N, C-alpha and C positions, 0 to 999 in steps of 0.2 A: 663347545668343541674340546676334545680331549688332547692333552699334550702327551705325545708319545715319545718325546725326547729322552726321558729317563729310561723308558723301556729299551730304546735303541742303545743307550749308554750301557745298560746291563747286558744286552746281547753282545756288544763289542767286548766288554770285560770277560764274559764267558768264552768267547772265541779266543781272545788273547790267552787266557789260562789254558785252554785246550791245546793251542799251538805250542805254548811253552812246555807243557808236560807231555806232548806227544813223542818226544824223543827223536825227532827227525830234523837233521840240519842239512841245508843245501848251500851250494856255492853258486852265485850268479856271476858270470864273467864273460868276457870276449875270448873266444878260442881262435887262435890264428895258426895255420899250418905253413911252415916254411921248409925248404930243403936244407938238410944239414950238410956238413962237409963230405959225408959219404953218399950224398944224393938221396938219402931217405928222408921221408917227411918227419918233421919234428913239430909237435904241437906246443904252442906257448899260451900261457894263461895271462890275460891282461885285465886290468880294472876289476879285480875280484873282490867280492864281499860275501860274507856268510850270514844266513838268516835261518831262523826256525820256521818250520812249515809242516803242513800235512800233505802228503802225496797220495793221491788216489787215481784210479782210472777215470777218464772223462765220462764214461757211461756205457750203457749196453748197446747203443746204436750210434751210427754216425749222424752228424747233422750240424746245423748252425747254432752256435751259442749266442752270437750277436749277428746282425745283418752282414758283417764283413769277416766273420770268424767261423770257419768251418772245421770241425774236429772229427777224428776217427774214434772208434770205440777203444782202441789201444793207446790213444794219446793220454797224457797226464793232466789232471786237474790238481793244481798245487794251490793250497789255501794258505795265504799269508795274512798277517795282521793288517788292518786297514791303513796303518801308518807307513807301510813299506814304500820305499822309492821304486816305482815300477821299472821292471827290466825292459830294455829295448828289444824290439823285434830282432831276431837273428842272434841274440845273446844265447848262451847256454846255461842251463841249470843242472848241476851235478849233485847227486845225493851223496853226502859225505858220511852220514851216520843215520841208521834207521833201525827200528825193532824188527823190520823185515830185511834180513841180510841179502836177499836177492836184489834189492834196489841199490845197494851200496856200490858207488863207482860208476853208475850208469848216468849218462848225460842226455839231456833233451833240449832241442832247439826251441826257443820261445816263439809261439805262434801268435799270441795276443793275450788280452786280459779282459775281465769283466769285474766291475765293482758292484758288490751287493748293494741293493737299493736302500737298505737301512744304514749302510756305511759300516757294518760290522766286520767285514773282511774283504779281501781282494782275491779273486781266483785268477791265476795265471795258467795258461794252457801251453803245453810243450809236447813236442814229438820225440819220444825216446829213440836213441840211435840203435838200441837193441830190442826191437819189438819182439815180444814173445817171452822175454826173460821173466816178466812178471808171473807168468803162469807156469813156470818150469818147476 
């Protein structure tokens, strides 16, 4: 029997290096909207943390990623290091910095996640609030 543990460790190291050098940082947080004194909505950010990531589109077609997670082609697939603390459903992921300036400042609501079977990375799926901005 072949021990593939070292191969999986190498894959995890390569993914970690790729994420670190990709140049994209995101904020994971709870966003809460309340009415301000002028009765206009004010969004507050709670429980925020920043992580390095790779942000891509979910794919060319809509479908199920896992039996309970359906995504659209315009949803985000966000690749995180395997060691990440998973965001909760309904939290928001906001792109803070990216080599693609069209992504900066856009937030997406977390739909769910899938962990790579080798343990090399975690993919979190989110629905951006400004669909179409990616292709502008």
